KOLVEX-937915 format. One record per residue (C-alpha): x, y, z. Coordinates in steps of 0.02 Angstrom, whole numbers, padded with zeros to 5 digits, always signed. Layout:
N
XYZ ...
END
This chain:
639
-01954+00073+00147 -01750+00116+00102 -01647-00014+00166 -01472-00094+00104 -01506-00260+00044 -01411-00429+00075 -01476-00590+00036 -01440-00743-00033 -01461-00906-00133 -01401-01070-00219 -01384-01124-00398 -01388-01261-00453 -01233-01184-00466 -01133-01263-00546 -01083-01099-00662 -01137-00964-00542 -00998-00962-00425 -00886-00928-00591 -00880-00755-00569 -00827-00756-00397 -00649-00816-00490 -00574-00640-00493 -00679-00550-00360 -00817-00452-00331 -00861-00264-00372 -00910-00136-00257 -01011+00009-00314 -01158+00060-00230 -01299+00001-00311 -01481+00037-00323 -01604-00107-00302 -01766-00077-00385 -01908-00187-00358 -02075-00220-00467 -02173-00387-00446 -02262-00433-00609 -02433-00468-00617 -02551-00451-00466 -02405-00461-00335 -02435-00293-00259 -02342-00129-00242 -02187-00067-00304 -02054-00016-00187 -01885+00052-00215 -01745-00038-00094 -01590+00084-00111 -01429+00001-00063 -01313+00112+00038 -01151+00112+00087 -01065+00094+00246 -01145+00179+00400 -01266+00262+00318 -01327+00083+00281 -01321+00041+00455 -01423+00218+00506 -01552+00130+00379 -01568-00017+00461 -01596+00037+00642 -01740+00152+00599 -01831+00029+00492 -01966-00056+00577 -02040-00136+00400 -01969-00183+00247 -02070-00215+00077 -01978-00285-00070 -02057-00329-00224 -01954-00419-00349 -01932-00333-00555 -01915-00454-00676 -01789-00393-00827 -01801-00437-00991 -01732-00586-01069 -01553-00530-01082 -01512-00492-01277 -01349-00585-01304 -01406-00741-01248 -01457-00816-01415 -01304-00721-01509 -01161-00855-01459 -01083-00986-01536 -01136-01103-01395 -01331-01071-01412 -01321-01078-01611 -01254-01247-01576 -01405-01311-01439 -01502-01240-01580 -01423-01329-01714 -01434-01485-01624 -01628-01463-01582 -01662-01433-01769 -01576-01595-01805 -01697-01705-01708 -01838-01606-01808 -01755-01640-01971 -01721-01824-01937 -01929-01861-01904 -01992-01991-01990 -01819-02049-02068 -01748-02230-02018 -01850-02345-01894 -01967-02277-01772 -01903-02316-01596 -01982-02379-01430 -01855-02308-01330 -01877-02341-01110 -01792-02219-01004 -01754-02252-00824 -01755-02077-00728 -01893-01955-00730 -01750-01800-00682 -01699-01678-00818 -01604-01782-00940 -01713-01911-00940 -01868-01779-00955 -01729-01700-01094 -01680-01855-01190 -01866-01899-01200 -01920-01728-01275 -01789-01733-01413 -01846-01928-01445 -02025-01879-01457 -01990-01734-01595 -01872-01857-01690 -02034-01957-01736 -01999-02115-01594 -02109-02170-01445 -02008-02124-01273 -02071-02191-01126 -01999-02120-00963 -02023-02226-00788 -01996-02129-00639 -01987-02214-00485 -02041-02058-00381 -02230-01978-00373 -02143-01828-00430 -02035-01770-00557 -01857-01703-00568 -01718-01787-00494 -01612-01677-00422 -01732-01533-00430 -01880-01619-00373 -01982-01510-00249 -02124-01555-00138 -02258-01461-00027 -02254-01488+00159 -02414-01499+00252 -02425-01304+00251 -02431-01321+00079 -02248-01242+00061 -02145-01292-00069 -01991-01387-00011 -01847-01410-00135 -01715-01533-00181 -01595-01375-00207 -01606-01198-00239 -01567-01173-00448 -01521-01025-00543 -01532-01025-00719 -01397-00925-00802 -01378-00850-00978 -01211-00967-01006 -01352-01119-01015 -01375-01123-01200 -01477-01299-01209 -01568-01253-01070 -01619-01080-01140 -01667-01167-01306 -01779-01288-01197 -01874-01137-01131 -01902-01056-01301 -01972-01232-01411 -02071-01256-01264 -02142-01083-01260 -02124-01049-01077 -01986-00919-01075 -02099-00822-00995 -02082-00909-00826 -01889-00849-00805 -01870-00706-00682 -01717-00633-00744 -01630-00531-00621 -01509-00358-00640 -01341-00439-00717 -01246-00412-00559 -01175-00533-00416 -01182-00488-00225 -01038-00571-00082 -01053-00548+00089 -00902-00473+00157 -00834-00582+00299 -00697-00460+00360 -00877-00356+00383 -01021-00419+00449 -01179-00364+00388 -01087-00284+00249 -01110-00341+00050 -01009-00292-00106 -01069-00309-00283 -01003-00372-00452 -01094-00259-00584 -01084-00296-00759 -01128-00122-00859 -01244-00148-00994 -01169-00120-01191 -01022-00185-01151 -00975-00354-01232 -00875-00488-01152 -00752-00522-01106 -00722-00325-01061 -00895-00304-00953 -00799-00438-00860 -00637-00354-00837 -00727-00197-00811 -00808-00260-00671 -00660-00329-00593 -00567-00156-00588 -00720-00055-00530 -00709-00177-00378 -00622-00095-00215 -00650-00198-00092 -00596-00381-00101 -00433-00398-00186 -00300-00262-00223 -00243-00210-00402 -00064-00309-00349 -00182-00472-00306 -00282-00438-00454 -00127-00435-00590 -00061-00580-00520 -00209-00689-00542 -00237-00650-00720 -00054-00732-00791 -00118-00903-00751 -00270-00877-00844 -00213-00820-01018 -00170-01009-01081 -00355-01031-01042 -00407-00894-01164 -00254-00950-01299 -00250-01130-01277 -00441-01153-01239 -00532-01331-01200 -00361-01425-01212 -00276-01322-01060 -00441-01334-00970 -00438-01512-00986 -00266-01537-00954 -00300-01459-00782 -00420-01598-00699 -00266-01658-00611 -00244-01530-00526 -00342-01461-00380 -00394-01261-00375 -00242-01262-00225 -00117-01357-00322 -00158-01229-00483 -00147-01094-00376 +00035-01145-00290 +00090-01181-00461 +00073-01018-00554 +00106-00944-00375 -00051-00877-00349 -00070-00772-00169 -00152-00861-00038 -00282-00729-00022 -00355-00755-00189 -00396-00914-00128 -00457-00854+00042 -00557-00691-00038 -00619-00797-00186 -00601-00969-00240 -00663-01037-00078 -00842-00965-00106 -00829-01024-00309 -00786-01188-00257 -00936-01226-00136 -01038-01135-00270 -00977-01241-00415 -00980-01408-00334 -01014-01395-00152 -00846-01426-00108 -00692-01340-00052 -00518-01279-00150 -00412-01409-00094 -00532-01548-00165 -00596-01463-00326 -00512-01506-00495 -00458-01341-00574 -00530-01404-00744 -00694-01362-00666 -00687-01181-00621 -00581-01151-00798 -00730-01227-00894 -00859-01104-00797 -00749-00952-00812 -00707-00999-01001 -00894-00971-01013 -00924-00830-00925 -00771-00744-01011 -00845-00773-01163 -01029-00739-01177 -01083-00562-01130 -01241-00636-01037 -01167-00774-00984 -01182-00731-00789 -01324-00635-00792 -01464-00749-00677 -01645-00783-00672 -01755-00876-00541 -01894-00996-00614 -02056-00923-00552 -02102-01068-00445 -02067-01265-00428 -01976-01362-00544 -02081-01509-00558 -02233-01401-00601 -02139-01249-00707 -02011-01355-00788 -02058-01527-00787 -02221-01531-00823 -02228-01436-00988 -02085-01559-01040 -02204-01705-01008 -02372-01642-01092 -02233-01609-01228 -02179-01797-01230 -02355-01864-01223 -02440-01733-01368 -02292-01816-01467 -02343-01994-01433 -02236-02036-01295 -02257-02076-01085 -02204-02019-00930 -02261-02162-00774 -02237-02137-00620 -02197-02250-00460 -02113-02364-00586 -01963-02450-00500 -01849-02544-00602 -01765-02699-00505 -01649-02786-00650 -01608-02742-00807 -01622-02911-00897 -01491-02973-01035 -01462-03073-01205 -01341-03185-01226 -01242-03049-01325 -01257-02937-01173 -01390-02802-01252 -01546-02761-01149 -01690-02901-01176 -01817-02806-01060 -01815-02742-00877 -01904-02823-00753 -01993-02702-00632 -02018-02723-00443 -02207-02763-00465 -02161-02887-00569 -02187-02821-00737 -02089-02835-00880 -02056-02690-00989 -02003-02725-01181 -01926-02591-01275 -01814-02571-01444 -01687-02457-01344 -01658-02438-01191 -01579-02250-01102 -01508-02257-00919 -01555-02067-00833 -01512-02137-00650 -01377-02038-00564 -01193-02117-00569 -01225-02205-00383 -01391-02280-00425 -01314-02359-00587 -01175-02423-00490 -01298-02512-00403 -01391-02571-00545 -01238-02627-00658 -01295-02800-00740 -01136-02941-00681 -01089-02937-00869 -01078-02767-00877 -00962-02732-00726 -00817-02828-00783 -00794-02710-00968 -00692-02568-00962 -00813-02454-01019 -00944-02456-00881 -00790-02518-00744 -00718-02359-00749 -00874-02262-00671 -00834-02340-00495 -00705-02188-00516 -00863-02083-00493 -00972-02050-00364 -01084-01897-00273 -01076-01754-00197 -01147-01742-00033 -01254-01556-00012 -01389-01494+00110 -01543-01369+00076 -01592-01293+00212 -01775-01174+00202 -01799-01063+00357 -01951-00961+00365 -01940-00806+00499 -02083-00705+00591 -02044-00539+00483 -01961-00484+00326 -01783-00449+00330 -01680-00344+00215 -01639-00409+00065 -01613-00400-00127 -01701-00480-00273 -01557-00582-00322 -01426-00709-00272 -01301-00705-00145 -01138-00770-00093 -01116-00778+00097 -00916-00825+00093 -00968-00914+00260 -00862-01070+00331 -01026-01158+00305 -01135-01088+00199 -01110-01087+00004 -01255-00957-00057 -01445-00925-00015 -01589-00804-00067 -01725-00733+00007 -01866-00842-00099 -02022-00725-00019 -01943-00570-00139 -01858-00681-00277 -01979-00798-00329 -02153-00768-00353 -02221-00931-00310 -02139-00889-00129 -02181-00696-00128 -02226-00631+00053 -02212-00442+00067 -02234-00473+00276 -02113-00622+00306 -01951-00685+00233 -01907-00878+00169 -01730-00908+00155 -01648-01042+00053 -01484-01084+00101 -01362-01198+00038 -01245-01291+00178 -01068-01342+00105 -00940-01418+00124 -01058-01550+00234 -00944-01709+00236 -00765-01758+00218 -00767-01812+00030 -00810-01610+00021 -00655-01562+00120 -00759-01538+00270 -00731-01567+00453 -00886-01636+00493 -01010-01755+00435 -01146-01646+00429 -01270-01780+00326 -01254-01883+00518 -01308-01729+00623 -01475-01700+00656 -01589-01581+00576 -01590-01478+00737 -01390-01469+00760 -01390-01416+00568 -01507-01282+00580 -01439-01222+00751 -01273-01198+00665 -01353-01106+00529 -01443-00986+00631 -01247-00952+00719 -01204-00914+00521 -01331-00826+00503 -01308-00695+00683 -01128-00673+00609 -01184-00622+00439 -01357-00529+00476 -01299-00447+00679 -01431-00316+00658 -01561-00428+00618 -01552-00602+00676 -01487-00626+00888 -01434-00529+01030 -01369-00378+00904 -01521-00348+00820 -01601-00170+00904 -01747-00268+01013 -01605-00391+01083 -01696-00528+01000 -01691-00531+00811 -01800-00622+00684 -01890-00761+00779 -01880-00930+00656 -02041-01015+00631 -01997-01160+00535 -01869-01244+00440 -01846-01398+00332 -01676-01475+00306 -01663-01588+00147 -01514-01713+00124 -01441-01765-00038 -01327-01889-00003 -01242-01892-00157 -01297-01759-00261 -01198-01716-00420 -01052-01813-00448 -00885-01752-00336 -00771-01671-00475 -00608-01714-00384 -00456-01708-00484 -00437-01822-00599 -00601-01892-00637 -00655-01816-00788 -00570-01924-00886 -00673-02068-00809 -00853-01999-00860 -00905-02106-00993 -00986-02059-01179 -01155-02083-01200 -01140-02202-01323 -01084-02368-01240 -01015-02539-01296 -01204-02629-01284 -01293-02619-01440 -01457-02559-01376 -01415-02463-01213 -01365-02276-01199 -01322-02170-01050 -01398-02006-00993 -01354-01898-00831 -01242-01746-00809 -01120-01841-00755 -01080-01913-00908 -00961-01838-01039 -01007-01670-01100 -00941-01481-01069 -01064-01408-00932 -01008-01498-00794 -01123-01581-00640 -01256-01441-00675 -01450-01411-00742 -01389-01387-00899 -01257-01525-00915 -01417-01654-00860 -01519-01552-01010 -01369-01579-01140 -01322-01735-01077 -01502-01815-01099 -01513-01726-01295 -01344-01804-01337 -01399-01976-01267 -01571-01955-01383 -01445-01904-01518 -01365-02068-01507 -01520-02155-01533 -01602-02065-01673 -01430-02075-01779 -01440-02258-01747 -01634-02272-01804 -01578-02176-01964 -01400-02235-01998 -01386-02362-01925 -01259-02321-01791 -01193-02169-01697 -01112-02051-01753 -01025-02026-01603 -00926-02179-01533 -00861-02220-01393 -00750-02098-01270 -00556-02168-01252 -00546-02272-01081 -00411-02250-00999 -00265-02393-00987 -00281-02398-00798 -00456-02467-00804 -00426-02566-00953 -00296-02652-00843 -00402-02681-00693 -00553-02727-00770 -00463-02894-00845 -00442-02952-00661 -00623-02931-00606 -00734-03089-00567 -00924-03048-00604 -01034-03004-00463 -01222-02970-00435 -01287-02802-00443 -01326-02739-00286 -01515-02707-00371 -01654-02616-00324 -01666-02568-00122 -01846-02604-00024 -01841-02425+00032 -01992-02308-00013 -01890-02153+00022 -01803-02027-00110 -01638-02072-00067 -01674-02240-00113 -01678-02165-00301 -01530-02028-00254 -01630-01888-00225 -01640-01792-00068 -01746-01788+00069 -01814-01702+00236 -01747-01860+00357 -01830-01938+00474 -01777-02100+00556 -01862-02198+00424 -01732-02107+00288 -01610-02133+00429 -01618-02320+00417 -01632-02332+00234 -01456-02220+00216 -01353-02326+00335 -01419-02486+00222 -01387-02402+00022 -01233-02275+00097 -01185-02319+00270 -01026-02214+00260 -01140-02064+00265 -01187-02106+00417 -01033-02117+00503 -01015-01970+00634 -00865-01869+00655 -00822-01704+00728 -00659-01597+00715 -00751-01432+00697 -00720-01313+00829 -00861-01274+00920 -00965-01089+00929 -00962-00996+01080 -01097-01020+01189 -01234-00873+01133 
END
């Protein structure tokens, strides 16, 4: 069948939204679909603009779309960042068997912990990953429901501008698991429900010209004058580079726009969607450094914005190969291993780990790869008064909600990611088309990111405290607005697609909240403790709170440990600590850590879950502010 497409998805998002920064491109596009392997029939869905698209939708009684996997983008490996990542990977191999072999315990089996262990194993060390849950992945974890359907903590997209992640896939020989999509971005037109506009990158044109041309080709969102007004404030980024980018951390996106006289319509048309995709947060809350960091990557790398979906769930398709690699080189990955506390020597170094089970685990080196909010709970009292560790009190995770919705029919869609530009939704995708594991020719499964969902993110409603059904109802109202001819009473049959089932995954503390002024408090991987190192995307590294940031932070932590084993000390040193932190730390008294809680749900470990009464009770204990009811939103009209 032929029809216009729409459909969405959410990247772990950190960088994806970037492109939003300028505008979208509008040109009629043709979406050819082919599912590799034995995944069925080849169908072509052609996007048609305007009224023709509406007619096509009304005539269609059945739509079959099969995904086409494009080749790995040609220029991914031809960037300075990729070569830098490859050189660091090679460093571990070159240093193998040099210095003293270390037994290294890594607390946390998310991407950062697994990355750290992978590279330590490459360097000849013995890494032991301790994961408290029965599934790997942390914030990219997934599990099956009673029907066998996979439930994901978040919808994660891989970008060409993820150099360390791309190196990792190559090193593990699993590049064929990435389903690359056409080099394009798609956005919902908020003033034209049911209509979409695209942002197209022409093959063969290098960065930054491909980005500039894509902006100029678009005629649907920003006028030429608005585009011209957007450009001047960004010129210093291209000239001064990272120094200019870092200096903007004290400004929110809205503050930056006001300072440089950018029209408010740019915020309404572009930056709201961008901010929600990058950090699940509104522009008046998001640091401009985050936006500029992402833009800098995409403006300087030809294939930086090209996206890929993983062909299945991350625990099996990415984390399992990492764990297998670690074990093959003499390391270990242990599940359901809950750390109760770090037991210290008199000099503040780690003596051993005391486990909830009562077991004691001893190592030469220790790495924490847990989320920042968990690290704050586990902080030994001797460390808590040290300026280095006290600074992380300035950081906290941002709440986010990921929704899975199974419908009784196939919705018109594209094999790609889409930005909703909705007040409640960030990005979404029809996983029944974009991902082999979820493939279904007959019925759609939308995965949507619900953001902002709390006051810290700029929201007027604390959706974490709302029931799953209230969240689903609000989402359906938004979907009726976005797809008036397919969902709700505006559809040809007066009913539209029926929701068969849903799963609402709440992560009360996801990636660190990148609000203004936080970047300076992100600690280095090296610490003042002789045998303790930090990992996690919230630690200091240049790729934000993202999958790429998690992998890089773990890699940098492995470098700290490896350098100490070979050279006798870390070659990186400590990051500068702010004077206000040093002064405040001098006034502190030691406090016992909260430590491990008795809860058994994923929330206890800083991950996400489909919350029931059990999880809600646990959350009230470990993070009570998340369950405070608050609602100042405008109630949707009765349907």
